[in-house]
Every structure is written in structure tokens, then in C-alpha cells.
N, C-alpha and C positions, 0 to 999 in steps of 0.2 A: 119293298124295293124290288125292282124288276131287273137287277143286275147292273144298273148304271150307278156310277159314283155320284154321290151328292156333292155337287159343286155350286158355289154361289153363281147365280145367273148374272151375266154381264148385262149392263144397261144398254139399251138400244142407243145408237148415236144421238138421237134427238133428246134422250133422257140424260145423257152424260153432261156433267158441267164442264165448261171449258176450263183448261188449266189457267188461262189468262184471267178468267173471272175470279178465281180463288187466289191466284198468285199475287197480283198487285194489291188486292185488298188486304191480304195477310201481311204483305210487305209494308203497306201503309200503316196497318195496325201496329206492327212491330216498331215502325218509325215513331209513331205517336207515343207508344209505351216508352221508348227511349227518350223522347223529348220530355215526357212527364217525369221520368226518373232524373233526368238532368236538371229540370226545373226544381224538383224537390231538393236535390243536393245543393243547388245554387242558393235557394232560400235558406237552407240550414247553414251554409257557409256565411251568408250575410248576417244571419242572426248571431252566429258565433263571433264574427268580427265586431258587431255592434255591442255585444256583451263585454268583450275585451276592452273596447274603447271606453265604455261606461265604467267598468270596474277600475280601470287605470285612472280615469278622471276622479273617481271617488277616492282612490288611494292617495291622490295628490293632496287631499284635504285632511288626511289622517294626522292625528297628533302623535307625539312620541309614545304616549300610553297606548293608543290604538295599535300602533306598529308593534309595540312590545307584546300586546295581547295576541297578535297573530304570528309572533316569532320572527319579525323582520327588523333589520336596522334601517336607518334613514337611507343609507347608501344602497342597500338592497332594494328598497322601495323606489328610489330614484332610478335605479337600473331598470326595474320593471316598468315604471311610468314612461321612461324614455323610448321604450320599444314601440315600433309601429304596430297598429292594430292587427295586421295580418301575421305577425310573428308571435308564436306561442311562447 
């Protein structure tokens, strides 16, 4: 060392990347990440709704013995069956 501080060398103007070059791409990348996350949540929600509709349709055909096995009365089963698929 010859008495100077070791500092990172700044890039020459032609070597620097433009803030606009990184900014929009990074923003676009984050937007796509958000779209992918939203799509995944939407698919999961549709699968949940489909499972509820299927389970409630199956419950419609349960016998009294089947209902007794799972601990439900016919009235409780009817209440569950009559709910729309989006309601838990």
C-alpha cells in the first residue's frame, strides 16, 4: 500500500449498466412471479372447490349406516350437502 485507501473502482460510464436496463426487467420478473403465485393459488382454490362438490355429491348417496359411521345424522348431512361448493 502506498498510503491510498483501497476503494472499489467505479466503472467507467460505458461499463455501467443503465438503471433502466435492470429496473424494468426486474419489475417484469417480479410481475411474472406474482402472476405465477396467483395462478398457483387459483388452481389450488379450484381443486378445493371441486373436491367439496365431489364429496358433497358422494354424501348425498350415503345410507343411514354410512352416516352413522362418520358420526352424522341425516339432517346434518343434508345441511352439508345443501351448501354451495365455495362455502366451507
